[in-house]
C-alpha positions in Angstrom: 106.2 83.0 62.7 107.1 85.7 59.8 106.7 89.7 60.7 103.6 91.0 58.6 104.2 94.5 57.0 101.8 94.0 54.2 98.7 95.6 55.8 98.1 97.9 52.9 97.5 94.7 50.7 95.3 93.0 53.4 94.7 92.9 57.1 94.3 90.0 59.0 90.4 89.5 60.3 89.9 90.5 64.2 88.6 87.9 66.5 85.6 89.8 67.2 84.8 90.2 63.3 85.5 86.3 63.0 83.3 85.4 65.9 80.3 87.5 64.3 81.1 85.7 61.0 80.5 82.4 62.3 77.6 83.2 64.7 75.5 84.8 61.5 76.6 82.0 59.4 75.2 79.6 61.9 72.0 81.2 63.2 71.1 83.8 60.4 71.4 81.8 57.6 68.4 82.4 55.3 68.2 84.7 52.2 67.4 88.0 53.3 65.2 88.0 50.2 62.9 85.3 51.4 59.4 85.9 52.7 59.6 83.6 55.4 60.3 84.1 59.2 63.6 83.4 59.3 64.4 85.4 55.9 62.8 88.3 57.1 64.9 88.2 60.6 68.1 88.1 58.2 66.2 91.3 56.4 66.1 92.8 59.6 69.6 92.0 60.6 71.1 93.3 57.2 69.5 96.6 57.5 70.3 97.1 61.2 74.0 96.8 60.1 73.2 99.0 57.2 72.3 101.7 59.7 74.9 101.0 62.1 77.2 101.5 59.4 75.8 105.0 58.2 75.6 106.2 61.2 79.0 105.7 62.3 80.0 107.6 59.0 77.3 110.1 59.8 75.4 109.5 56.4 72.1 108.1 55.7 71.3 104.6 55.4 69.9 104.7 51.8 73.8 106.1 50.5 75.1 103.0 51.8 74.8 99.9 49.0 76.9 96.5 50.1 79.3 95.3 47.4 82.0 92.8 47.1 84.6 95.6 48.0 86.2 98.6 46.3 87.1 97.4 43.0 83.3 96.2 42.2 82.2 99.6 44.0 84.9 101.4 41.4 83.7 99.7 38.8 79.9 100.1 39.2 80.3 103.8 39.2 82.8 103.8 36.1 80.5 101.2 34.3 77.9 103.7 34.7 79.2 106.1 32.4 78.9 103.5 29.3 74.9 104.1 29.5 75.3 107.4 28.6 74.3 108.3 24.7 76.7 111.5 24.7 80.2 110.6 25.9 82.0 113.3 26.8 85.2 113.5 29.1 86.4 112.2 32.3 89.1 113.1 34.6 91.4 110.3 36.1 94.3 110.4 38.3 97.3 108.6 36.9 98.0 107.2 40.3 94.6 105.7 40.8 94.3 101.7 41.8 94.1 99.7 38.7 90.3 98.9 39.1 89.9 102.9 38.1 92.9 103.2 35.6 91.9 99.7 33.6 88.6 101.6 32.7 90.7 104.0 30.7 90.6 101.9 27.5 87.1 100.6 27.3 85.6 104.2 28.2 87.8 105.5 25.3 86.3 102.9 22.8 83.2 104.1 24.0 83.6 107.5 23.0 85.1 109.4 26.1 88.0 111.4 26.1 89.8 110.3 29.2 91.9 112.9 30.7 94.6 111.3 33.1 96.4 113.8 35.5 99.9 113.6 37.0 100.4 113.4 40.5 103.8 114.9 41.7 104.6 113.4 45.1 101.0 111.7 45.0 99.2 114.8 44.9 96.8 116.0 42.4 96.9 119.8 42.4 93.7 122.3 42.6 95.2 124.2 39.8 95.8 121.1 37.5 92.1 120.0 37.9 90.6 123.5 37.3 92.9 123.7 34.2 91.8 120.6 32.8 87.8 120.7 33.5 85.7 121.7 30.3 82.2 122.2 29.5 82.4 118.4 28.5 83.6 117.2 31.7 81.1 114.3 33.2 83.0 112.8 35.9 86.4 113.1 38.2 87.9 110.3 39.8 90.5 110.9 42.7 91.6 108.7 45.0 91.7 109.9 48.8 94.9 107.8 50.0 97.4 106.6 47.7 97.9 102.8 48.3 101.6 103.0 46.9 103.0 105.6 49.0 100.2 106.6 51.0 100.3 110.3 50.1 96.8 111.8 50.7 95.0 114.3 48.2 92.9 117.4 49.4 89.5 115.8 48.4 87.6 118.6 49.9 89.2 121.2 47.9 89.4 119.4 44.6 85.4 118.9 45.1 85.1 122.4 45.5 86.8 123.3 42.3 84.9 120.9 40.7 81.5 122.6 42.2 82.6 125.9 40.9 82.9 124.7 37.6 79.5 123.4 38.2 77.9 126.6 38.6 79.8 128.0 35.7 78.6 125.6 32.9 75.1 124.7 34.7 75.5 121.1 34.9 76.3 118.3 37.2 80.0 117.0 37.5 79.8 113.5 39.2 83.0 113.2 41.8 84.0 109.7 42.9 86.7 108.8 45.0 88.2 105.5 45.9 88.5 105.9 49.8 89.8 101.9 50.5 93.0 103.1 52.1 91.3 105.7 53.9 88.3 104.6 56.2 89.4 104.0 60.1 93.1 105.3 59.1 92.7 109.1 58.7 90.1 111.2 59.6 87.1 111.0 57.0 84.2 113.4 56.8 82.0 112.1 53.8 79.6 115.1 54.1 82.7 117.9 54.2 84.0 116.1 51.5 80.8 116.5 49.1 81.7 113.7 46.9 78.7 111.8 45.0 80.3 108.6 45.8 83.1 106.7 47.4 84.3 103.0 47.7 85.3 101.0 50.7 86.5 97.4 51.2 86.6 95.7 55.1 89.7 93.5 54.7 91.9 96.7 55.0 90.6 97.0 58.5 90.4 93.8 59.7 87.4 92.6 58.3 86.9 89.6 56.1 87.7 89.7 52.4 85.1 89.7 49.9 82.9 92.2 51.2 83.0 96.4 51.2 80.4 99.2 50.3 79.8 102.0 47.8 78.7 105.0 49.3 76.6 106.8 46.8 74.4 110.0 47.1 72.9 109.5 43.4 70.0 107.0 43.4 70.4 107.1 39.3 73.6 105.0 39.1 73.1 102.3 36.5 74.2 98.6 38.0 77.1 96.9 36.9 75.0 93.5 36.7 71.6 92.9 36.9 69.6 90.2 38.8 67.0 90.3 41.8 66.7 94.0 42.9 69.2 93.3 45.8 70.6 96.8 47.2 67.8 98.7 45.9 68.8 97.5 42.2 72.2 98.5 42.4 74.0 95.2 43.6 72.2 92.2 42.5 73.0 89.0 44.2 72.0 87.5 47.5 73.6 89.5 50.2 76.5 88.3 52.2 75.3 88.7 55.5 77.8 86.9 57.7 80.7 89.2 56.0 78.3 92.3 56.1 77.9 91.8 60.4 81.6 91.0 60.6 82.7 94.2 58.3 80.1 96.2 60.7 82.1 94.9 64.1 85.6 95.4 62.5 84.2 99.1 61.4 82.9 99.9 65.1 86.2 98.2 66.7 89.1 100.2 64.6 87.3 103.4 63.4 88.1 105.0 67.1 91.1 103.5 68.1 93.7 106.4 67.7 96.9 105.9 65.7 99.0 106.8 68.0 101.2 103.5 68.0 101.4 103.6 64.3 102.4 107.3 64.0 105.2 106.4 66.6 106.5 103.2 64.4 106.2 105.6 61.4 108.6 108.1 62.8 111.0 105.8 64.4 111.3 104.0 60.7 111.7 107.1 58.9 114.5 108.5 61.3 116.0 105.1 61.0 116.1 103.5 57.8 118.9 103.8 55.3 117.5 103.6 51.9 115.8 106.6 50.2 112.3 107.1 51.6 109.9 107.8 48.7 106.4 108.5 50.5 106.0 112.1 51.1 106.7 113.8 54.3 103.6 115.5 55.0 99.7 115.0 53.9 100.5 111.1 53.8 99.1 108.1 55.9 101.2 106.9 58.7 100.2 103.3 57.8 102.3 103.4 54.5 106.1 104.2 53.7 107.6 103.4 50.3 111.4 103.5 50.2 113.3 102.6 47.1 116.9 100.2 47.6 118.1 101.6 44.0 120.1 100.4 42.3 118.7 97.0 43.1 115.3 95.1 42.0 112.6 95.5 44.6 111.5 91.8 44.1 115.1 91.0 44.9 115.3 92.8 48.0 111.4 91.8 49.5 112.4 88.2 48.8 115.6 88.7 51.0 113.5 90.0 53.8 110.7 87.5 53.3 113.8 84.6 53.7 114.4 86.4 57.0 111.0 86.2 58.3 109.4 89.9 57.1 106.2 90.1 54.6 106.5 93.1 52.9 105.6 94.4 49.5 107.1 95.4 45.8 104.1 97.4 45.5 100.4 97.1 45.7 99.0 93.3 45.5 96.7 94.1 42.9 99.5 95.8 40.8 102.0 92.4 41.4 99.7 90.5 38.7 100.4 93.6 36.3 103.8 94.4 34.8 105.3 97.5 36.2 101.9 98.8 37.4 103.0 99.9 40.9 106.1 101.4 39.2 104.3 103.3 36.7 102.2 104.8 39.6 105.4 106.3 41.3 106.7 107.5 37.9 103.1 109.3 37.3 104.5 110.9 40.7 107.4 112.3 39.1 109.7 109.6 40.8 112.4 108.5 38.7 112.5 105.2 37.1 115.4 103.7 38.4 114.1 104.5 41.6 110.5 103.3 41.3 111.8 99.9 40.1 113.4 99.4 43.4 110.4 100.4 45.5 109.5 98.7 48.5 106.2 99.3 50.5 106.0 98.6 54.3 102.7 98.8 55.9 101.0 98.6 59.1 98.0 98.0 61.4 96.8 99.6 64.5 98.3 96.9 66.5 101.5 96.4 64.6 104.4 95.7 67.4 106.8 98.5 67.7 109.7 96.0 68.5 108.9 94.4 65.3 109.1 97.2 63.4 112.5 98.0 65.0 113.9 94.5 64.1 112.5 95.3 60.4 114.1 98.5 60.0 117.6 96.6 61.4 117.2 93.9 58.8 116.6 96.0 56.0 119.6 98.4 56.6 121.8 95.3 57.5 120.9 94.0 53.8 120.8 97.1 52.3 124.5 97.9 53.3 125.7 94.3 52.6 124.4 95.0 48.7 125.7 98.2 48.3 129.6 97.0 49.6 
Protein backbone atom coordinates (compact mmCIF):
# COMPACT_ATOMS: atom_id res chain seq x y z
CA UNK A 1 0.00 0.00 0.00
CA UNK A 2 1.26 3.49 -0.90
CA UNK A 3 2.53 5.71 1.92
CA UNK A 4 0.36 8.82 2.12
CA UNK A 5 1.88 12.29 2.63
CA UNK A 6 -0.82 14.57 1.24
CA UNK A 7 -2.77 15.23 4.44
CA UNK A 8 -3.04 18.98 3.78
CA UNK A 9 -5.27 18.03 0.84
CA UNK A 10 -7.37 15.58 2.84
CA UNK A 11 -7.02 13.14 5.71
CA UNK A 12 -8.48 9.66 5.97
CA UNK A 13 -11.69 9.58 7.98
CA UNK A 14 -11.13 8.12 11.45
CA UNK A 15 -12.79 4.84 12.40
CA UNK A 16 -14.70 6.52 15.23
CA UNK A 17 -15.99 9.22 12.89
CA UNK A 18 -17.02 6.63 10.29
CA UNK A 19 -18.82 4.57 12.91
CA UNK A 20 -20.68 7.67 14.06
CA UNK A 21 -21.59 8.51 10.47
CA UNK A 22 -23.03 5.03 9.88
CA UNK A 23 -24.93 5.06 13.17
CA UNK A 24 -26.59 8.41 12.51
CA UNK A 25 -27.34 7.52 8.89
CA UNK A 26 -29.20 4.39 9.96
CA UNK A 27 -30.91 5.58 13.14
CA UNK A 28 -31.40 9.34 12.72
CA UNK A 29 -32.27 9.58 9.05
CA UNK A 30 -35.23 11.97 9.27
CA UNK A 31 -35.15 15.61 8.21
CA UNK A 32 -34.29 17.80 11.25
CA UNK A 33 -36.81 20.37 9.99
CA UNK A 34 -39.70 17.89 10.09
CA UNK A 35 -42.34 18.35 12.81
CA UNK A 36 -42.81 14.66 13.59
CA UNK A 37 -41.12 12.94 16.51
CA UNK A 38 -38.20 11.42 14.60
CA UNK A 39 -37.53 14.74 12.87
CA UNK A 40 -37.45 16.48 16.24
CA UNK A 41 -35.09 13.82 17.61
CA UNK A 42 -32.77 14.59 14.70
CA UNK A 43 -33.09 18.31 15.40
CA UNK A 44 -32.09 17.64 19.00
CA UNK A 45 -29.01 15.69 17.86
CA UNK A 46 -28.12 18.52 15.49
CA UNK A 47 -28.25 21.18 18.18
CA UNK A 48 -26.47 18.97 20.70
CA UNK A 49 -23.54 18.62 18.30
CA UNK A 50 -23.53 22.34 17.56
CA UNK A 51 -23.27 22.94 21.31
CA UNK A 52 -20.43 20.42 21.72
CA UNK A 53 -18.42 21.97 18.88
CA UNK A 54 -19.02 25.45 20.28
CA UNK A 55 -17.88 24.32 23.73
CA UNK A 56 -14.75 22.72 22.28
CA UNK A 57 -13.88 26.05 20.65
CA UNK A 58 -15.06 28.07 23.68
CA UNK A 59 -17.58 30.06 21.67
CA UNK A 60 -21.37 30.34 21.78
CA UNK A 61 -23.53 27.92 19.74
CA UNK A 62 -25.20 30.74 17.81
CA UNK A 63 -21.86 31.50 16.13
CA UNK A 64 -21.56 28.03 14.55
CA UNK A 65 -23.14 27.49 11.12
CA UNK A 66 -22.80 24.11 9.40
CA UNK A 67 -21.70 24.29 5.77
CA UNK A 68 -20.19 21.96 3.17
CA UNK A 69 -16.67 23.07 4.13
CA UNK A 70 -14.09 25.82 3.89
CA UNK A 71 -14.81 26.85 0.32
CA UNK A 72 -18.51 27.43 0.96
CA UNK A 73 -17.82 29.17 4.26
CA UNK A 74 -15.38 31.54 2.56
CA UNK A 75 -17.87 32.11 -0.26
CA UNK A 76 -20.68 32.99 2.15
CA UNK A 77 -18.59 35.74 3.72
CA UNK A 78 -17.20 37.20 0.49
CA UNK A 79 -20.44 36.98 -1.50
CA UNK A 80 -22.15 38.87 1.32
CA UNK A 81 -20.21 41.92 0.13
CA UNK A 82 -22.10 41.84 -3.15
CA UNK A 83 -25.24 43.05 -1.36
CA UNK A 84 -23.64 46.36 -0.43
CA UNK A 85 -25.02 49.41 -2.24
CA UNK A 86 -21.82 51.33 -1.56
CA UNK A 87 -18.80 49.17 -2.41
CA UNK A 88 -15.53 50.20 -0.83
CA UNK A 89 -12.18 48.49 -0.48
CA UNK A 90 -11.32 44.92 0.52
CA UNK A 91 -7.87 43.70 1.51
CA UNK A 92 -6.86 40.12 0.67
CA UNK A 93 -3.56 38.32 1.09
CA UNK A 94 -2.03 37.15 -2.20
CA UNK A 95 -1.32 33.77 -0.65
CA UNK A 96 -4.94 32.95 0.15
CA UNK A 97 -6.70 29.75 -0.88
CA UNK A 98 -8.27 29.87 -4.34
CA UNK A 99 -11.76 30.03 -2.79
CA UNK A 100 -10.76 33.52 -1.60
CA UNK A 101 -8.59 34.69 -4.50
CA UNK A 102 -11.21 33.81 -7.11
CA UNK A 103 -13.48 36.51 -5.68
CA UNK A 104 -11.06 39.24 -6.75
CA UNK A 105 -12.52 39.49 -10.27
CA UNK A 106 -16.21 39.46 -9.33
CA UNK A 107 -15.74 41.95 -6.48
CA UNK A 108 -13.82 44.25 -8.82
CA UNK A 109 -16.61 44.00 -11.38
CA UNK A 110 -19.14 44.96 -8.69
CA UNK A 111 -17.28 48.13 -7.84
CA UNK A 112 -14.94 47.07 -5.05
CA UNK A 113 -11.29 48.06 -5.04
CA UNK A 114 -9.52 44.80 -4.17
CA UNK A 115 -6.10 45.33 -2.60
CA UNK A 116 -3.87 42.25 -2.51
CA UNK A 117 -0.95 41.98 -0.11
CA UNK A 118 2.35 40.26 -0.78
CA UNK A 119 3.45 37.90 1.96
CA UNK A 120 7.24 37.46 2.11
CA UNK A 121 7.93 33.90 3.30
CA UNK A 122 4.16 33.52 3.69
CA UNK A 123 3.59 36.24 6.29
CA UNK A 124 1.46 39.39 6.12
CA UNK A 125 3.17 42.13 8.12
CA UNK A 126 1.35 44.46 10.48
CA UNK A 127 3.15 47.40 8.91
CA UNK A 128 1.96 46.57 5.40
CA UNK A 129 -1.62 45.98 6.54
CA UNK A 130 -1.64 49.27 8.46
CA UNK A 131 -0.35 51.07 5.38
CA UNK A 132 -3.09 49.64 3.15
CA UNK A 133 -6.03 50.29 5.49
CA UNK A 134 -8.07 53.35 4.52
CA UNK A 135 -11.35 55.03 5.42
CA UNK A 136 -12.94 52.98 2.62
CA UNK A 137 -11.82 49.52 3.85
CA UNK A 138 -14.83 47.24 4.38
CA UNK A 139 -13.21 43.85 4.93
CA UNK A 140 -9.83 42.21 5.54
CA UNK A 141 -9.28 38.54 4.67
CA UNK A 142 -6.05 36.87 5.84
CA UNK A 143 -5.40 33.14 6.15
CA UNK A 144 -4.38 31.65 9.50
CA UNK A 145 -2.20 28.80 8.19
CA UNK A 146 -1.07 28.73 4.57
CA UNK A 147 -1.99 25.51 2.79
CA UNK A 148 1.10 25.53 0.54
CA UNK A 149 3.96 26.18 2.99
CA UNK A 150 2.36 26.00 6.44
CA UNK A 151 3.34 29.56 7.42
CA UNK A 152 1.26 30.89 10.33
CA UNK A 153 0.07 34.49 10.22
CA UNK A 154 -0.08 36.50 13.44
CA UNK A 155 -3.86 36.86 13.25
CA UNK A 156 -4.26 38.24 16.75
CA UNK A 157 -2.00 41.23 16.12
CA UNK A 158 -3.21 41.75 12.55
CA UNK A 159 -6.75 42.05 13.92
CA UNK A 160 -5.52 44.60 16.47
CA UNK A 161 -4.26 46.75 13.60
CA UNK A 162 -7.72 46.61 12.05
CA UNK A 163 -9.48 47.36 15.33
CA UNK A 164 -7.25 50.42 15.84
CA UNK A 165 -8.26 51.65 12.39
CA UNK A 166 -11.91 51.14 13.33
CA UNK A 167 -11.49 53.52 16.28
CA UNK A 168 -9.86 56.06 14.01
CA UNK A 169 -12.62 56.06 11.37
CA UNK A 170 -15.54 55.29 13.69
CA UNK A 171 -16.80 52.38 11.62
CA UNK A 172 -16.67 48.57 11.62
CA UNK A 173 -14.13 46.73 9.44
CA UNK A 174 -14.91 43.04 9.03
CA UNK A 175 -12.05 40.54 9.55
CA UNK A 176 -12.36 37.01 8.15
CA UNK A 177 -9.78 34.23 8.32
CA UNK A 178 -9.55 30.92 6.49
CA UNK A 179 -8.56 28.62 9.37
CA UNK A 180 -9.00 25.33 7.52
CA UNK A 181 -5.37 24.24 8.03
CA UNK A 182 -5.32 25.41 11.65
CA UNK A 183 -7.94 23.46 13.58
CA UNK A 184 -6.44 20.59 15.65
CA UNK A 185 -2.96 21.52 14.32
CA UNK A 186 -2.01 24.76 16.07
CA UNK A 187 -3.26 26.62 19.14
CA UNK A 188 -6.47 28.30 18.02
CA UNK A 189 -8.27 30.73 20.33
CA UNK A 190 -11.12 32.37 18.41
CA UNK A 191 -11.93 34.72 21.27
CA UNK A 192 -8.33 35.85 21.61
CA UNK A 193 -8.10 36.38 17.84
CA UNK A 194 -11.11 38.75 18.00
CA UNK A 195 -12.01 37.86 14.40
CA UNK A 196 -15.48 38.28 12.95
CA UNK A 197 -15.56 34.92 11.16
CA UNK A 198 -13.50 31.84 10.31
CA UNK A 199 -13.92 28.85 8.02
CA UNK A 200 -13.26 25.16 8.78
CA UNK A 201 -13.38 21.82 6.94
CA UNK A 202 -13.83 18.43 8.62
CA UNK A 203 -11.78 16.45 6.12
CA UNK A 204 -8.64 18.25 7.25
CA UNK A 205 -8.88 16.62 10.70
CA UNK A 206 -10.11 13.09 9.89
CA UNK A 207 -13.77 13.92 9.47
CA UNK A 208 -15.80 13.25 6.31
CA UNK A 209 -15.54 15.34 3.15
CA UNK A 210 -18.34 17.72 2.22
CA UNK A 211 -18.93 19.06 5.73
CA UNK A 212 -17.50 21.92 7.71
CA UNK A 213 -18.61 25.00 9.55
CA UNK A 214 -18.47 28.75 9.55
CA UNK A 215 -17.78 30.59 12.79
CA UNK A 216 -19.45 33.99 12.52
CA UNK A 217 -20.25 36.56 15.18
CA UNK A 218 -22.23 38.71 12.75
CA UNK A 219 -25.89 37.62 12.44
CA UNK A 220 -26.36 40.02 9.51
CA UNK A 221 -24.14 38.16 7.02
CA UNK A 222 -26.17 37.56 3.88
CA UNK A 223 -26.68 33.94 2.69
CA UNK A 224 -25.00 32.55 -0.40
CA UNK A 225 -28.19 30.69 -1.37
CA UNK A 226 -31.84 30.93 -0.40
CA UNK A 227 -34.04 28.08 0.74
CA UNK A 228 -35.84 26.67 3.75
CA UNK A 229 -34.21 28.77 6.43
CA UNK A 230 -31.89 26.14 7.88
CA UNK A 231 -28.86 27.32 9.87
CA UNK A 232 -30.78 30.42 10.94
CA UNK A 233 -31.23 31.37 7.31
CA UNK A 234 -27.51 31.62 6.50
CA UNK A 235 -27.05 28.21 4.85
CA UNK A 236 -30.17 26.71 3.29
CA UNK A 237 -30.63 23.01 2.61
CA UNK A 238 -31.34 19.95 4.73
CA UNK A 239 -28.52 19.50 7.21
CA UNK A 240 -26.18 16.55 6.66
CA UNK A 241 -26.65 15.24 10.19
CA UNK A 242 -24.53 12.11 9.83
CA UNK A 243 -21.57 14.14 8.53
CA UNK A 244 -22.03 16.78 11.23
CA UNK A 245 -21.90 14.19 14.01
CA UNK A 246 -18.91 12.47 12.39
CA UNK A 247 -17.15 15.84 12.20
CA UNK A 248 -17.80 16.45 15.89
CA UNK A 249 -16.45 13.01 16.77
CA UNK A 250 -13.28 13.62 14.73
CA UNK A 251 -12.83 17.05 16.32
CA UNK A 252 -13.15 15.61 19.83
CA UNK A 253 -10.77 12.80 18.91
CA UNK A 254 -7.97 14.94 17.45
CA UNK A 255 -8.27 18.36 19.07
CA UNK A 256 -6.47 17.36 22.25
CA UNK A 257 -3.89 14.94 20.82
CA UNK A 258 -0.49 16.59 21.13
CA UNK A 259 1.63 17.27 18.05
CA UNK A 260 4.77 15.65 19.50
CA UNK A 261 4.89 12.91 16.86
CA UNK A 262 4.47 15.39 14.00
CA UNK A 263 7.06 17.77 15.46
CA UNK A 264 9.57 14.90 15.66
CA UNK A 265 8.85 13.92 12.05
CA UNK A 266 9.12 17.51 10.86
CA UNK A 267 12.46 17.91 12.61
CA UNK A 268 13.83 14.72 11.04
CA UNK A 269 12.74 15.74 7.54
CA UNK A 270 14.24 19.22 7.86
CA UNK A 271 17.54 17.86 9.14
CA UNK A 272 17.92 15.15 6.50
CA UNK A 273 16.25 16.36 3.29
CA UNK A 274 18.73 17.30 0.55
CA UNK A 275 16.53 19.54 -1.65
CA UNK A 276 16.00 23.17 -0.62
CA UNK A 277 13.19 23.62 1.92
CA UNK A 278 10.82 26.48 1.08
CA UNK A 279 8.65 26.44 4.20
CA UNK A 280 9.87 28.93 6.82
CA UNK A 281 11.86 27.77 9.84
CA UNK A 282 9.62 29.40 12.45
CA UNK A 283 5.97 30.41 12.86
CA UNK A 284 5.04 27.45 10.72
CA UNK A 285 2.73 24.46 11.06
CA UNK A 286 4.68 21.24 11.71
CA UNK A 287 2.19 19.42 9.49
CA UNK A 288 3.43 20.92 6.19
CA UNK A 289 6.86 21.02 4.55
CA UNK A 290 7.32 22.49 1.08
CA UNK A 291 10.62 21.98 -0.72
CA UNK A 292 12.03 22.57 -4.20
CA UNK A 293 13.66 20.07 -6.56
CA UNK A 294 14.81 22.85 -8.90
CA UNK A 295 15.59 22.74 -11.79
CA UNK A 296 13.27 19.77 -12.24
CA UNK A 297 9.48 20.27 -12.65
CA UNK A 298 7.53 19.31 -9.54
CA UNK A 299 5.04 17.26 -11.59
CA UNK A 300 7.83 14.99 -12.78
CA UNK A 301 9.24 14.50 -9.30
CA UNK A 302 5.87 13.81 -7.66
CA UNK A 303 5.11 11.26 -10.37
CA UNK A 304 8.44 9.54 -9.71
CA UNK A 305 7.66 9.39 -6.00
CA UNK A 306 4.20 8.06 -6.76
CA UNK A 307 5.75 5.27 -8.84
CA UNK A 308 7.88 4.40 -5.80
CA UNK A 309 4.81 4.22 -3.53
CA UNK A 310 4.84 7.68 -1.92
CA UNK A 311 1.87 10.04 -2.31
CA UNK A 312 2.84 13.72 -2.17
CA UNK A 313 1.62 16.91 -3.83
CA UNK A 314 3.03 19.45 -6.26
CA UNK A 315 0.97 22.14 -4.54
CA UNK A 316 -2.47 22.37 -2.95
CA UNK A 317 -4.99 19.89 -4.34
CA UNK A 318 -7.40 22.72 -5.22
CA UNK A 319 -4.58 24.52 -7.05
CA UNK A 320 -3.88 21.52 -9.23
CA UNK A 321 -7.13 22.29 -11.06
CA UNK A 322 -5.94 25.82 -11.88
CA UNK A 323 -2.83 26.42 -13.96
CA UNK A 324 0.15 27.71 -11.95
CA UNK A 325 -2.02 28.59 -8.92
CA UNK A 326 0.23 27.04 -6.25
CA UNK A 327 3.25 28.41 -8.07
CA UNK A 328 1.75 31.93 -8.00
CA UNK A 329 1.16 31.65 -4.26
CA UNK A 330 4.86 30.92 -3.75
CA UNK A 331 5.89 33.80 -6.01
CA UNK A 332 3.72 36.08 -3.85
CA UNK A 333 5.92 34.89 -0.96
CA UNK A 334 8.96 36.24 -2.87
CA UNK A 335 10.06 32.73 -3.85
CA UNK A 336 11.99 32.78 -7.14
CA UNK A 337 9.88 31.50 -10.09
CA UNK A 338 12.26 28.65 -10.94
CA UNK A 339 12.15 27.45 -7.32
CA UNK A 340 8.37 27.79 -7.15
CA UNK A 341 7.91 25.81 -10.36
CA UNK A 342 9.77 22.92 -8.76
CA UNK A 343 8.00 22.94 -5.40
CA UNK A 344 6.78 19.75 -3.74
CA UNK A 345 4.57 19.63 -0.65
CA UNK A 346 4.59 16.84 1.90
CA UNK A 347 2.08 16.94 4.75
CA UNK A 348 1.54 14.79 7.80
CA UNK A 349 -1.19 13.84 10.26
CA UNK A 350 -0.96 12.94 13.92
CA UNK A 351 -0.89 9.23 13.06
CA UNK A 352 1.95 9.44 10.52
CA UNK A 353 4.57 6.76 11.15
CA UNK A 354 8.06 8.21 11.55
CA UNK A 355 9.52 5.13 9.84
CA UNK A 356 7.42 5.93 6.77
CA UNK A 357 8.75 9.49 6.89
CA UNK A 358 12.31 8.19 7.08
CA UNK A 359 11.66 6.00 4.04
CA UNK A 360 10.21 8.99 2.19
CA UNK A 361 13.23 11.19 2.89
CA UNK A 362 15.60 8.46 1.73
CA UNK A 363 13.64 8.04 -1.49
CA UNK A 364 13.48 11.80 -2.13
CA UNK A 365 17.23 12.13 -1.61
CA UNK A 366 17.94 9.14 -3.82
CA UNK A 367 15.78 10.38 -6.70
CA UNK A 368 17.15 13.91 -6.36
CA UNK A 369 20.76 12.68 -6.43
CA UNK A 370 20.00 10.63 -9.54
CA UNK A 371 18.46 13.62 -11.36
CA UNK A 372 21.23 16.13 -10.59
CA UNK A 373 24.07 13.88 -11.70
